C-alpha positions as CSV (number, residue, x, y, z in Angstrom):
1,M,-4.3,-10.1,-19.2
2,L,-1.3,-11.9,-17.7
3,E,1.3,-9.3,-19.0
4,G,-1.0,-6.3,-17.7
5,H,-1.5,-8.1,-14.2
6,Q,2.5,-8.6,-13.7
7,L,3.7,-5.3,-15.0
8,L,1.1,-3.6,-13.0
9,G,1.9,-6.4,-9.6
10,F,6.2,-5.7,-10.3
11,G,5.8,-2.2,-9.5
12,F,3.8,-2.0,-6.6
13,F,5.6,-4.8,-5.2
14,I,9.2,-2.7,-5.6
15,I,7.8,0.9,-4.5
16,G,6.0,-1.0,-1.5
17,L,9.3,-2.7,-0.3
18,W,11.8,0.0,-1.0
19,H,9.1,2.2,1.0
20,L,8.9,-0.6,4.2
21,F,12.8,-0.5,4.5
22,N,13.1,3.4,4.2
23,H,10.1,3.9,6.5
24,I,11.9,1.3,9.0
25,K,15.2,2.2,8.9
26,L,14.0,5.9,9.4
27,H,12.6,5.0,12.6
28,A,15.0,3.0,14.2
29,L,17.9,5.9,13.1
30,S,15.6,8.8,14.7
31,S,12.3,7.9,16.4
32,K,11.6,11.2,17.4
33,S,12.2,13.5,14.4
34,Y,11.0,10.7,11.8
35,T,8.7,12.5,9.4
36,S,6.8,10.1,6.5
37,T,7.1,10.9,3.4
38,L,5.4,8.8,-0.1
39,W,8.9,8.7,-1.9
40,F,12.4,8.3,-0.8
41,P,15.9,9.8,-2.8
42,T,18.5,7.8,-3.8
43,T,22.8,8.2,-4.0
44,I,22.1,7.0,-7.1
45,S,19.8,9.8,-8.5
46,R,17.6,11.9,-6.3
47,Y,14.5,11.1,-8.3
48,L,15.5,7.3,-8.9
49,E,12.2,5.9,-7.5
50,L,9.7,8.4,-9.2
51,H,11.7,8.2,-12.3
52,F,11.0,4.3,-11.8
53,V,6.8,4.8,-11.2
54,I,7.1,6.9,-14.6
55,L,8.4,4.4,-16.4
56,S,6.8,1.7,-15.1
57,C,3.5,3.2,-16.0
58,T,4.8,4.3,-19.2
59,I,4.7,0.9,-19.9
60,F,1.6,0.0,-18.3
61,I,-0.6,2.4,-20.5
62,A,1.3,1.6,-23.7
63,T,1.3,-2.3,-23.1
64,E,-3.1,-1.7,-22.3
65,L,-3.4,0.5,-25.2
66,F,-0.9,-0.2,-28.3
67,I,0.9,-3.7,-27.2
68,A,-1.7,-5.8,-26.4
69,P,-4.2,-5.3,-28.9
70,V,-4.4,-7.0,-32.2
71,H,-3.8,-4.3,-34.5
72,H,-1.6,-2.1,-31.9
73,Q,-4.3,0.8,-31.6
74,P,-7.4,0.9,-28.9
75,F,-9.7,2.5,-31.7
76,D,-12.1,1.4,-34.2
77,P,-11.4,3.3,-37.9
78,D,-14.2,5.7,-37.3
79,G,-12.1,6.6,-34.1
80,T,-14.6,5.7,-31.3
81,I,-13.5,3.2,-28.4
82,P,-14.6,-0.6,-29.3
83,S,-16.5,-2.2,-26.7
84,T,-13.8,-4.9,-27.2
85,H,-11.2,-2.4,-26.0
86,L,-13.1,-0.7,-22.9
87,H,-11.3,-3.0,-20.5
88,T,-7.8,-1.8,-21.4
89,F,-8.6,2.0,-21.5
90,E,-9.7,1.3,-17.6
91,H,-6.5,-0.6,-16.9
92,S,-4.6,2.3,-18.6
93,S,-6.3,5.0,-16.6
94,M,-5.6,3.2,-13.2
95,G,-1.6,3.6,-14.1
96,L,-2.8,7.5,-15.2
97,P,-2.6,8.9,-11.8
98,F,0.1,7.2,-10.6
99,L,2.3,8.9,-13.4
100,V,0.6,12.2,-13.0
101,Y,1.6,11.8,-8.9
102,A,5.1,10.9,-9.7
103,T,5.7,14.1,-12.2
104,F,4.0,16.7,-9.6
105,A,6.4,15.1,-6.9
106,I,9.0,15.7,-9.1
107,V,8.0,19.0,-9.8
108,F,6.7,20.2,-6.3
109,D,10.1,19.2,-4.8
110,R,12.3,21.2,-7.8
111,K,9.7,24.3,-6.8
112,Y,10.2,23.5,-2.6
113,T,6.6,24.6,-2.3
114,K,5.3,25.2,1.5
115,A,2.3,22.8,0.9
116,Q,4.8,20.1,-0.6
117,H,4.1,17.4,1.6
118,G,0.3,17.6,1.8
119,L,-0.3,18.1,-1.8
120,T,2.2,14.8,-2.8
121,Y,-0.1,12.9,-0.3
122,L,-3.1,14.3,-1.8
123,L,-1.9,13.6,-5.4
124,G,-1.3,9.9,-3.7
125,A,-4.6,9.3,-2.3
126,I,-6.5,10.3,-5.5
127,A,-4.3,7.6,-7.7
128,F,-5.4,5.2,-5.2
129,A,-9.3,6.2,-5.0
130,Q,-9.3,6.3,-8.7
131,E,-7.8,2.8,-9.1
132,F,-10.7,1.9,-6.5
133,L,-13.2,3.4,-8.6
134,L,-12.1,2.0,-11.7
135,M,-11.9,-1.5,-10.3
136,H,-15.2,-1.0,-8.3
137,L,-16.7,0.5,-11.5
138,H,-15.4,-2.0,-14.1
139,S,-16.7,-2.9,-17.5
140,R,-16.2,-6.5,-17.6
141,D,-18.5,-9.0,-15.3
142,H,-16.1,-9.9,-12.6
143,A,-17.7,-12.8,-11.6
144,G,-16.8,-16.3,-9.9
145,P,-12.9,-16.6,-8.7
146,E,-11.8,-13.5,-10.8
147,G,-14.6,-11.4,-9.3
148,Q,-13.2,-12.6,-5.9
149,Y,-9.6,-11.7,-6.6
150,H,-10.7,-8.3,-7.6
151,L,-13.3,-8.1,-4.5
152,L,-10.4,-8.2,-2.1
153,L,-7.9,-6.7,-4.0
154,Q,-10.2,-3.4,-3.8
155,V,-9.8,-3.8,0.3
156,L,-6.1,-3.3,-0.3
157,V,-6.6,-0.6,-2.0
158,I,-9.1,1.0,0.5
159,I,-6.3,0.5,3.2
160,S,-3.6,2.2,0.9
161,L,-6.0,5.1,0.2
162,S,-6.9,5.7,4.1
163,T,-3.4,5.3,5.6
164,T,-2.4,7.5,2.6
165,L,-4.9,10.4,3.5
166,M,-3.8,9.8,6.8
167,G,-0.6,10.5,6.3
168,I,-1.3,14.0,5.7
169,G,-2.6,14.8,9.3
170,F,-0.3,12.4,11.2
171,P,3.1,12.7,9.6
172,K,5.4,11.6,12.1
173,S,3.4,8.5,12.6
174,F,5.4,5.6,11.7
175,L,2.7,3.0,12.2
176,V,0.5,4.6,9.3
177,S,3.6,4.4,6.7
178,F,4.1,1.3,8.4
179,V,0.7,-0.2,6.8
180,R,0.6,1.8,4.1
181,S,3.8,0.2,2.7
182,M,2.6,-3.2,3.7
183,S,-0.3,-2.6,2.0
184,I,1.1,-1.9,-1.1
185,V,3.4,-4.5,-1.2
186,F,1.0,-7.2,-0.7
187,Q,-1.1,-5.9,-3.7
188,G,1.7,-6.0,-5.5
189,V,1.9,-10.0,-4.6
190,W,-2.0,-10.1,-5.4
191,L,-1.8,-8.8,-8.5
192,M,1.2,-11.2,-9.5
193,L,-0.8,-13.8,-8.5
194,M,-4.1,-13.4,-10.1
195,G,-2.3,-13.0,-13.3
196,V,-0.2,-16.3,-13.0
197,L,-3.8,-18.3,-11.5
198,L,-6.0,-17.0,-13.3
199,W,-4.8,-16.4,-17.0
200,T,-1.9,-19.2,-17.3
201,P,-3.6,-22.2,-19.2
202,G,-4.1,-25.1,-16.7
203,L,-3.5,-23.2,-13.0
204,Q,-7.3,-22.5,-12.9
205,P,-9.5,-24.5,-10.1
206,K,-10.5,-27.5,-10.6
207,G,-13.6,-27.2,-12.7
208,C,-13.2,-23.7,-14.3
209,F,-11.6,-22.9,-17.5
210,M,-11.1,-19.9,-19.5
211,H,-13.6,-18.6,-21.9
212,R,-13.4,-16.8,-24.5
213,E,-16.1,-14.0,-24.8
214,K,-18.0,-12.8,-27.8
215,A,-16.8,-9.0,-27.2
216,G,-13.5,-10.3,-27.1
217,G,-11.2,-11.1,-24.3
218,Y,-11.1,-14.2,-21.9
219,M,-12.8,-15.0,-18.7
220,V,-12.8,-17.6,-16.1
221,K,-15.9,-19.4,-15.9
222,C,-17.0,-22.9,-14.0
223,S,-18.9,-25.7,-15.3
224,D,-21.0,-25.9,-12.2
225,D,-22.2,-24.0,-8.6
226,E,-19.9,-26.7,-6.6
227,A,-17.0,-25.8,-8.7
228,L,-18.1,-22.0,-8.6
229,H,-17.9,-22.3,-4.9
230,R,-14.9,-24.3,-4.7
231,A,-12.7,-22.3,-6.7
232,V,-14.2,-19.1,-4.7
233,T,-13.2,-20.7,-1.4
234,L,-9.4,-21.1,-2.6
235,V,-9.2,-17.5,-3.5
236,N,-10.5,-16.9,0.3
237,I,-8.1,-19.3,1.3
238,Q,-5.2,-17.9,-0.7
239,F,-6.0,-14.3,1.0
240,S,-6.0,-16.0,4.1
241,W,-2.4,-17.4,3.9
242,L,-1.4,-14.4,1.9
243,V,-2.4,-11.9,5.0
244,I,-0.1,-14.3,7.7
245,G,2.6,-14.5,4.9
246,V,3.4,-10.6,4.1
247,T,2.1,-10.3,7.8
248,I,5.0,-12.6,8.9
249,F,7.6,-10.9,6.3
250,A,6.5,-7.6,7.6
251,M,7.5,-8.1,11.1
252,S,10.7,-9.8,10.5
253,F,11.9,-7.4,8.2
254,Y,11.6,-4.9,10.8
255,L,13.1,-7.0,13.3
256,I,16.4,-7.1,10.6
257,L,16.5,-3.7,9.8
258,V,16.7,-2.4,13.6
259,A,18.9,-4.9,14.9
260,R,21.0,-4.1,11.3
261,Y,20.8,0.1,11.9
262,G,20.4,0.0,15.9
263,E,16.7,1.5,17.1
264,K,18.5,4.3,19.9
265,V,17.1,3.7,23.2
266,E,15.5,7.0,24.7
267,Y,16.1,7.3,28.2
268,V,14.0,9.2,30.7
269,S,14.7,10.1,34.1
270,L,13.4,9.7,37.1
271,P,11.5,12.4,39.1
272,C,13.8,13.8,41.7
273,R,12.2,12.8,45.5
274,Q,12.7,15.5,47.4
275,E,9.7,16.9,47.2
276,S,8.0,13.8,48.8
277,G,11.0,13.5,51.3
278,S,9.9,17.4,52.4
279,N,6.8,15.9,52.9
280,N,8.1,13.6,55.5
281,I,10.1,16.2,57.0
282,D,6.6,18.3,57.4
283,V,4.7,15.5,58.9
284,E,7.4,14.4,61.1
285,S,8.1,17.8,62.3
286,Q,4.3,18.4,62.6
287,S,4.1,14.9,65.0
288,Q,6.6,16.2,66.9
289,K,4.9,19.6,67.8
290,K,1.7,17.6,68.4
291,S,3.8,15.4,70.8
292,M,5.2,18.3,72.8
293,E,1.8,20.2,73.1
294,I,0.2,16.9,74.5
295,D,3.1,16.9,77.2
296,Q,2.4,20.9,78.1
297,V,-1.1,20.0,79.1
């Protein structure tokens, strides 16, 4: 469990940080021509980011299905999926759509299709949607502190999903891309923190412990209601602190990169005041005309 959370979390963190860097850099260099994208080429290799996603997903799926299980294979002798391995299939199914997204993103870029932008974003949205559904409909009973970790994680996935869908209709919105990148970074940090604090012996909240289930695997349980309430509250506090921490990091990162690459200041010329001047002349001439008419009378 620890390895799976750490691998998936590290992948999300690296990709989110890479996206945050590139979106800020592109917007700082040219805010008018800025257009969001879901992946960025590098000088080393055009598809380095997508290859990293493919490799990370492949390792994650292999770890869940073939490396982590005791017998290094997820099936029973009769070829069926045992109940003890249902959660490993669910976890691996979270990585599979991201593998599909990265593969088709490479194909679309090489073919240079007209619908490349929209289809790539749609594949990314499908990946986040499947991640959310599998997490929400998980076969394991995510109760106690483990359930609270997963509940708050679903909030982050929904933000990533909604901002990815918004990217289809608002490709020039820097704020949409910025929030999406922040949510992906947050997902990575939260997954890694969850893996360490839940599945490392001795790091569970006071009054809670790792319990081995009859169906296999471990689950964090608490000795009484008071310990459970304390553990869940601590998870909420951790999340709130991370919201502040990630926000401070993202804003500071933005200021540093803008100072580094220099945000172009776009000047707007003031409107010409000839029109207002002509109005004043007309008013003056009209007043003079009226005074002359009064003198004649």
